[in-house]
NUZAMAR-548672 format. One line per field, with one value per atom (N, C-alpha, C, CB): residue number from 1; x, y, z; atom name. Coordinates in steps of 0.001 Angstrom, whole numbers. Glycine has a CB too. Layout:
# residues N
num: [NUM,...];
u: [X,...];
v: [Y,...];
w: [Z,...];
atomo: [CA,...];
***
This chain:
# residues 120
num: [1,1,1,1,2,2,2,2,3,3,3,3,4,4,4,4,5,5,5,5,6,6,6,6,7,7,7,7,8,8,8,8,9,9,9,9,10,10,10,10,11,11,11,11,12,12,12,12,13,13,13,13,14,14,14,14,15,15,15,15,16,16,16,16,17,17,17,17,18,18,18,18,19,19,19,19,20,20,20,20,21,21,21,21,22,22,22,22,23,23,23,23,24,24,24,24,25,25,25,25,26,26,26,26,27,27,27,27,28,28,28,28,29,29,29,29,30,30,30,30,31,31,31,31,32,32,32,32,33,33,33,33,34,34,34,34,35,35,35,35,36,36,36,36,37,37,37,37,38,38,38,38,39,39,39,39,40,40,40,40,41,41,41,41,42,42,42,42,43,43,43,43,44,44,44,44,45,45,45,45,46,46,46,46,47,47,47,47,48,48,48,48,49,49,49,49,50,50,50,50,51,51,51,51,52,52,52,52,53,53,53,53,54,54,54,54,55,55,55,55,56,56,56,56,57,57,57,57,58,58,58,58,59,59,59,59,60,60,60,60,61,61,61,61,62,62,62,62,63,63,63,63,64,64,64,64,65,65,65,65,66,66,66,66,67,67,67,67,68,68,68,68,69,69,69,69,70,70,70,70,71,71,71,71,72,72,72,72,73,73,73,73,74,74,74,74,75,75,75,75,76,76,76,76,77,77,77,77,78,78,78,78,79,79,79,79,80,80,80,80,81,81,81,81,82,82,82,82,83,83,83,83,84,84,84,84,85,85,85,85,86,86,86,86,87,87,87,87,88,88,88,88,89,89,89,89,90,90,90,90,91,91,91,91,92,92,92,92,93,93,93,93,94,94,94,94,95,95,95,95,96,96,96,96,97,97,97,97,98,98,98,98,99,99,99,99,100,100,100,100,101,101,101,101,102,102,102,102,103,103,103,103,104,104,104,104,105,105,105,105,106,106,106,106,107,107,107,107,108,108,108,108,109,109,109,109,110,110,110,110,111,111,111,111,112,112,112,112,113,113,113,113,114,114,114,114,115,115,115,115,116,116,116,116,117,117,117,117,118,118,118,118,119,119,119,119,120,120,120,120];
u: [12544,11398,11672,11135,10689,10845,10289,10139,10468,10046,8530,10512,7779,6316,5860,5661,6472,6136,6535,6823,7733,8217,7272,9656,6836,5908,4576,5672,4095,2838,2944,2447,4046,4262,4410,5506,5206,5413,4094,6406,3246,1953,1027,1287,1145,285,637,385,1896,2307,2480,3597,2108,2256,1508,1755,279,-510,155,-1941,665,1348,2549,1794,3300,4459,4045,5276,2977,2486,2058,1301,1287,799,1934,-187,2936,4067,4824,5020,4909,5658,4833,6178,3527,2665,2778,1203,3338,3448,2177,4667,1347,142,-991,-317,-832,-1921,-1807,-1968,-1320,-1145,-2479,-374,-3534,-4842,-5372,-5850,-5238,-5653,-4824,-5497,-3541,-2654,-3089,-1192,-3490,-3957,-5093,-4427,-6085,-7228,-6859,-8391,-6027,-5650,-4887,-4820,-4188,-3373,-4173,-2258,-5433,-6266,-7217,-7067,-7462,-8395,-9775,-8506,-10232,-11525,-11503,-12512,-10338,-10225,-10663,-8818,-10401,-10840,-12359,-10288,-13023,-14487,-14979,-15037,-14336,-14770,-14672,-13920,-13511,-13344,-14217,-11863,-14358,-15219,-16659,-15145,-17158,-18551,-18750,-18986,-17795,-17884,-17938,-16679,-17063,-17018,-18264,-15757,-18751,-19964,-21156,-20258,-21304,-22401,-22227,-22486,-20990,-20707,-21057,-19220,-20625,-20869,-22352,-20097,-23110,-24550,-25365,-25003,-24656,-25281,-26216,-26064,-25733,-26458,-25701,-26612,-26430,-25760,-25101,-26759,-23913,-23108,-22825,-21774,-23309,-23048,-22340,-24381,-21834,-21201,-22208,-20606,-23459,-24489,-24686,-25811,-24709,-24861,-23662,-24994,-22464,-21259,-21244,-20012,-21563,-21522,-22620,-21665,-23715,-24784,-24346,-26049,-23673,-23329,-21968,-23360,-21112,-19809,-19906,-18656,-19682,-19800,-18855,-19517,-19322,-18515,-17256,-19351,-17263,-16045,-15002,-16380,-15401,-14465,-13941,-15148,-14835,-14457,-15410,-14484,-14876,-15716,-16133,-14969,-17142,-17603,-16504,-18826,-15698,-14621,-13529,-14016,-13213,-12219,-12737,-11878,-14007,-14632,-14548,-16103,-14885,-14812,-13382,-15325,-12406,-10999,-10565,-10091,-10985,-10632,-11207,-11158,-12457,-13099,-12438,-14603,-12185,-11522,-10151,-11384,-9365,-8035,-8130,-7261,-9128,-9321,-9668,-10409,-10449,-10794,-9553,-11940,-8769,-7546,-6553,-6883,-6484,-5551,-6128,-5178,-7342,-8062,-8358,-7256,-8630,-9052,-10575,-8432,-11201,-12653,-13133,-13113,-14401,-15027,-16301,-15334,-16507,-17755,-18546,-17488,-19815,-20704,-22071,-20802,-22879,-24218,-25002,-24961,-25695,-26556,-27812,-26931,-28237,-29408,-30691,-29531,-30799,-32031,-32095,-32165,-30948,-30921,-29735,-30824,-29992,-28914,-28132,-29482,-28590,-27822,-26669,-28736,-26767,-25740,-24825,-26381,-23671,-22716,-22581,-21334,-22647,-22457,-20960,-23200,-20505,-19081,-18900,-18551,-18053,-17776,-16276,-18454,-15840,-14416,-14055,-14051,-12802,-12321,-12068,-11021,-11859,-11570,-10315,-11395,-9305,-8061,-8321,-6996,-9179,-9514,-10227,-10387,-11155,-11877,-10907,-12984,-9972,-8987,-8129,-8095,-7658,-6836,-7650,-6211,-8895,-9778,-9944,-11159,-10171,-10337,-9054,-10778,-7899,-6611,-6423,-5445,-6739,-6600,-7505,-6926,-8753,-9679,-9183,-11068,-8634,-8098,-6952,-7612,-6064,-4957,-5469,-4003,-6474,-7002,-7740,-7927,-8340,-9069,-8158,-10059,-6881,-5925,-5744,-4575,-5857,-5582,-6746,-5232];
v: [31146,31672,33146,30863,33976,35401,35741,36242,36969,37401,37314,38831,37576,37497,36068,38002,35106,33705,33293,32797,33727,33387,33953,33929,35208,35822,35079,37290,34653,33914,32595,33655,31881,30611,30849,29887,31848,32151,32495,33315,33277,33641,32428,34745,31505,30317,29359,29596,29269,28331,29004,27652,30270,31005,30326,32437,29893,29236,27943,28957,27173,25918,26187,25172,27228,27577,28030,28669,28814,29275,28075,30270,27176,26016,25101,25239,24947,24085,24660,23917,25980,26620,26818,27947,26624,26833,25654,27028,25891,24846,24769,25102,25824,25841,25018,27254,24532,23833,22314,24234,21822,20376,19640,20067,20276,19617,19467,20422,20489,20406,19333,21784,19293,18274,16878,18536,16735,15454,14889,15624,15712,15254,15082,16237,15960,15904,14640,17104,14068,12881,11577,12795,11645,10445,10387,10413,9176,9056,9591,7586,10592,11191,12167,10129,12392,13266,14697,13270,15196,16555,16646,16977,15631,15613,15605,14384,14797,14650,15987,13579,16629,17888,18989,18324,19012,20028,19879,19927,18665,18448,18702,17022,18267,18530,20033,17898,20777,22224,22913,22821,22465,23037,22849,22398,21649,21376,22158,19875,22229,22967,24448,22811,25042,26471,26784,26949,25815,26011,25470,25343,25084,24591,23397,25724,22466,21237,20087,21026,19217,18094,17192,17287,16759,15941,14597,16667,13527,12179,11383,11465,10195,9344,8963,8078,8757,8416,9541,8111,10776,11928,11997,13256,11850,11906,10797,11813,9582,8467,8594,7131,9252,9473,10468,9987,11541,12610,12445,13920,11596,11371,10092,11272,10199,9011,7897,9380,6656,5505,5320,4233,5826,5732,6771,5896,7719,8723,8286,10111,7765,7378,6285,8611,5098,4005,4271,2648,3535,3708,3378,2830,2352,1997,3063,625,3622,4705,5928,5070,6245,7368,7161,7534,5962,5658,5811,4232,5372,5505,6961,4739,7760,9188,9863,9889,9565,10180,9709,9852,8414,7876,8507,6345,8579,9192,10683,8985,11362,12788,13039,13356,12137,12251,11984,11257,10948,10624,11783,9373,12484,13606,14912,13800,14856,16030,17075,16671,16620,17508,17529,17063,16443,16319,15875,15319,16138,15718,14961,16950,13842,13093,13258,11577,13646,13822,13277,15328,13018,12507,13467,12274,12894,13651,14088,12799,15320,15839,15151,17338,14829,14246,12737,14575,12072,10612,10203,9961,9827,9539,8272,9414,7532,6367,6783,5379,7978,8492,9462,9177,9669,10635,11798,9974,13012,14217,14495,15416,14788,15040,16533,14209,17156,18582,18822,19396,19875,20214,20903,21115,20768,21487,22944,20825,23767,25186,25325,25956,24520,24578,24210,23629,23223,22833,23967,21571,24618,25748,26880,26256,27161,28221,27904,28420,26661,26284,26283,24910,25857,25867,27305,25248,28239,29641,30216,30476,29850,30289,29732,29844,28451,27820,28498,26322,28787,29472,30862,29562,31544,32893,32838,33537,31849,31688,31365,30588,30502,30109,31249,28916,32148,33274,34416,33787,34361,35385,35359,35184,34197,34043,34477,32621];
w: [-25040,-24314,-24022,-22991,-24362,-24090,-22707,-25177,-22294,-20957,-20772,-20700,-21825,-21723,-21430,-23021,-22118,-21871,-20458,-22901,-20043,-18697,-17634,-18480,-17792,-16837,-16793,-17195,-17965,-18033,-17271,-19494,-17459,-16758,-15268,-17306,-14877,-13456,-12760,-13300,-13419,-12838,-12743,-13671,-13679,-13678,-12551,-15010,-12190,-11140,-9789,-11531,-9693,-8435,-7288,-8603,-7536,-6487,-6051,-6976,-7006,-6659,-5766,-7931,-6072,-5248,-3854,-5923,-3778,-2475,-1634,-2648,-2243,-1508,-1069,-2356,-1911,-1555,-358,-2758,-285,788,2061,316,1996,3151,4120,2706,5257,6277,7124,7178,7087,7908,7316,8107,6112,5445,5550,4000,6673,6818,6833,8091,7279,7305,5876,8181,5059,3662,2962,2949,3261,2694,3136,3111,4392,4935,4077,6402,3772,2979,1507,3111,981,-431,-789,-786,148,-122,-102,887,237,303,-896,1627,-1408,-2540,-2166,-2998,-2887,-2600,-1444,-2319,-861,305,43,791,-1172,-1511,-1510,-2882,-2038,-2014,-570,-2782,255,1651,2384,2377,2337,3074,2473,3071,1152,522,979,-1009,1005,1410,2903,1064,3728,5172,5434,5919,4766,4991,4431,4352,3291,2713,3652,1346,4168,5103,6400,5406,6894,8132,7971,8528,6865,6645,6466,5425,5988,5804,6978,4518,8045,9283,9031,9956,8189,7878,8519,6327,9220,9873,8833,10727,9162,8256,8927,7874,8327,8840,7745,9288,8100,7091,6016,7739,6398,5417,4403,6122,4884,3989,3038,4805,3597,2769,1728,3640,2136,1186,124,1931,455,-513,-1602,201,-1188,-2131,-2803,-1422,-2267,-2896,-3723,-1822,-5036,-5891,-5450,-7347,-5559,-5119,-5961,-5171,-7208,-8010,-7602,-9481,-6770,-6241,-4880,-6130,-4043,-2683,-2198,-1716,-1945,-1463,-13,-1577,449,1828,2834,2091,2539,3477,3482,3111,2320,2265,3002,800,2809,3518,5022,3087,5485,6916,7435,7189,6655,7065,7126,6103,6145,6143,7386,4852,7689,8856,10145,8882,10262,11464,11662,11366,10581,10672,10990,9362,10416,10702,12155,9818,12741,14169,15016,14550,14662,15411,15401,14828,14261,14129,14692,12663,15210,15744,14677,16861,13448,12365,12267,11020,12728,12706,14081,11609,14356,15615,15268,16553,15957,15819,17108,15510,16969,18128,17765,18559,18780,18523,17636,19840,16687,15775,16531,14514,16340,17052,16612,16838,15329,14798,14986,13335,14877,14959,15830,13531,17047,17997,17657,19385,16657,16203,15297,15466,14708,13804,14532,12592,13956,14497,13530,14755,14066,13288,13167,13932,11969,11722,11491,10495,12305,12152,12155,13271,11480,11505,12814,10311,13233,14414,14031,14989,15023,14771,13912,16106,14200,13420,11956,14028,11719,10352,9628,10351,10302,9708,9373,10666,10276,10027,8811,11255,8709,7566,6274,7795,6363,5201,4687,5559,5603,5211,4625,6408,5187,4640,3234,5555,3048,1738,712,1827,1109,200,-152,821,840,596,-414,1921,-262,-1211,-2607,-739,-2688,-3995,-4676,-3850,-3896,-4463,-4912,-3461,-4536,-4956,-6464,-4256,-7040,-8463,-9300,-8783];
atomo: [N,CA,C,CB,N,CA,C,CB,N,CA,C,CB,N,CA,C,CB,N,CA,C,CB,N,CA,C,CB,N,CA,C,CB,N,CA,C,CB,N,CA,C,CB,N,CA,C,CB,N,CA,C,CB,N,CA,C,CB,N,CA,C,CB,N,CA,C,CB,N,CA,C,CB,N,CA,C,CB,N,CA,C,CB,N,CA,C,CB,N,CA,C,CB,N,CA,C,CB,N,CA,C,CB,N,CA,C,CB,N,CA,C,CB,N,CA,C,CB,N,CA,C,CB,N,CA,C,CB,N,CA,C,CB,N,CA,C,CB,N,CA,C,CB,N,CA,C,CB,N,CA,C,CB,N,CA,C,CB,N,CA,C,CB,N,CA,C,CB,N,CA,C,CB,N,CA,C,CB,N,CA,C,CB,N,CA,C,CB,N,CA,C,CB,N,CA,C,CB,N,CA,C,CB,N,CA,C,CB,N,CA,C,CB,N,CA,C,CB,N,CA,C,CB,N,CA,C,CB,N,CA,C,CB,N,CA,C,CB,N,CA,C,CB,N,CA,C,CB,N,CA,C,CB,N,CA,C,CB,N,CA,C,CB,N,CA,C,CB,N,CA,C,CB,N,CA,C,CB,N,CA,C,CB,N,CA,C,CB,N,CA,C,CB,N,CA,C,CB,N,CA,C,CB,N,CA,C,CB,N,CA,C,CB,N,CA,C,CB,N,CA,C,CB,N,CA,C,CB,N,CA,C,CB,N,CA,C,CB,N,CA,C,CB,N,CA,C,CB,N,CA,C,CB,N,CA,C,CB,N,CA,C,CB,N,CA,C,CB,N,CA,C,CB,N,CA,C,CB,N,CA,C,CB,N,CA,C,CB,N,CA,C,CB,N,CA,C,CB,N,CA,C,CB,N,CA,C,CB,N,CA,C,CB,N,CA,C,CB,N,CA,C,CB,N,CA,C,CB,N,CA,C,CB,N,CA,C,CB,N,CA,C,CB,N,CA,C,CB,N,CA,C,CB,N,CA,C,CB,N,CA,C,CB,N,CA,C,CB,N,CA,C,CB,N,CA,C,CB,N,CA,C,CB,N,CA,C,CB,N,CA,C,CB,N,CA,C,CB,N,CA,C,CB,N,CA,C,CB,N,CA,C,CB,N,CA,C,CB,N,CA,C,CB,N,CA,C,CB,N,CA,C,CB,N,CA,C,CB,N,CA,C,CB,N,CA,C,CB,N,CA,C,CB,N,CA,C,CB,N,CA,C,CB,N,CA,C,CB,N,CA,C,CB,N,CA,C,CB,N,CA,C,CB,N,CA,C,CB,N,CA,C,CB,N,CA,C,CB];
***
């Protein structure tokens, strides 16, 4: 392997090395380790940033069942609330539903993760 090939490989895995060394990204890691967790956090953050109410029904509608079942989705949300990564509050439009929003810490880590991913 010559130096050009080595540099190409090193540049390609730079993001992986950064993410592995990032201790502040435990919330992103929390979702990434669960089946369909990346879809869940991506959709929650997308809805949050666009100021659209996010409920379990909305998530289960937009996340394919072959990616994340309804029971897995419910477990991810329950665990996220227990870990204080997500908050459930009464929905403004339908008080029978709960609105799911990220905590400030989750938003901060999400923005850090996006910043790291955009470096490449």
